[in-house]
N, C-alpha and C positions, 0 to 999 in steps of 0.2 A: 303781707302775708294774705290777706281776703281781695285784694287787687290782682294781684298774682293769680289766684284761684279762681277769680271772674273773668279775667283773661283768657286763660285756661279753658274756662266752660264756653265761653262765647266762642274762641275760635274751634275749639273742638265740634260744637254743633254746626259752625257755618260748613265746615268739610266735610262733616259729615253728611249733610244734607245735598252738598253739591255732590258727594260722590253715589249718595241712592240718585240722586235725580241723572246722573251720568249712567249709571248702573240700568235704571229703567228705560232710559233712549237705547242704549247701543245693546244691540242683540248680542254680540259676540266680544270676547276681553282683546282681539284683536285691533277690532273696531275703537274699543275705549282708550288704547295704551298710549295714542299720541297724546289724547287731553288731560288723562292721569299723569302722563311725565309732566307735563306742563303746569299742574297744579303742584307736582313736587317741586319743580323748580321754583315755583313762587314760594313753598313753604321754607325752602332751606337756602336760599340765594344770601338770606341775611348771615348767614355763618361766614360767609365768604366778605363780608363787609362787616364783620363785628369790631376790626379794629377803629373803623369808622363811627360805630354807634359808640364805643367808648371815648375816644379821645375826641369826638367832635358831635356830640350829640344833637345840634342845632343845625348840623348842617342839611342842605335842603333834601340831599336823598334819603338820608336819616328821615325827616319831616314826610316825605314822601312815602317811603316805608311803614312809618310808624300810622297814616290813614290811610292808607290802599287797603281795602279789607282783606284780602287774602295774604297779604304779608305784614298787617298789623298784629296779630297773635304773637308771632314769633320776635317781631322789633321790640314790643311793648314788653314782653316777658324780659328779654333783653335786658331793656331801658330801665326797668324798674329793678331788676335784680342789681344794678349798677347804679341805683337811686338818683337817676337822670329825667325820669318820668314825672312830671308835674301831676297832681293829684287832679286838675281840671280836666287834662288831657287824658288821663285816664279813665275820666267818667266819660268823656265824648267817644272815645274809642271802645270801651264797654258797653256802654249804655246803649247808646246812640247807635253807633255802627255795629257791632259786632251782634249785638242780638236783636236788634231790629232787622239788620239782614238773614241773620240765621232763620229768624222766625218766616220770612217772605222765602225763603231758599228753602226750606223745610216745607211752606204749604204747596208751593210748586212742586217741589219733587213727590209729594203725595199724589196730586193729580198726574205727573209722569207715570208714576208707579201705578197707578189705578188701569192706566190703557197700554202702559208699555210692560207690564207683565204677561198680557197676552198674546203680544205679537213677538215672534220667534224669526222670522226671516228678513227683516228691514228695521234700519231706524226708524225709530217714533219722531214726529217731526213734532216740535214744542208747537208751532202754530196752528196744527190739527187738532191738538189735545184741547187748545183752549179753545179754541172756535167750536169743538164738538162739546165742551163743556158748556159753552154759552147758548148752544141749541138745545142740549138738551135739560137746562134753566128755561127756556123761552116755552119747550112744549109743557112741561111741567106747571105751568102758568094758566 
């Protein structure tokens, strides 16, 4: 149960950070719709392959879904529920992948939100935000 809770927490953090970044970059819901739709497909596509997760957890596609960051939480939770997720694999998925990537995504999302929250008319360029951050840091030194 602890493994499942940690996978859930890591996956929730990753998707929350990604959606915060998406909301900060896009000025309207209409602009964010296609990207949000793609994220929802990544979350729920495993439910269409659940029979493969149950019957053959060592299949290549199940392994890809288990380690790809945006599909790992649901696949790992399913594998954990059916007892086919080894502990070493759970540690890699939980600690190294989900928590590290969610920390990176949340950090980027905060930077995007700082600049994106004041921009209403156009999409915020990630390159502009990161360049602006470096320029501000250089002027402070």
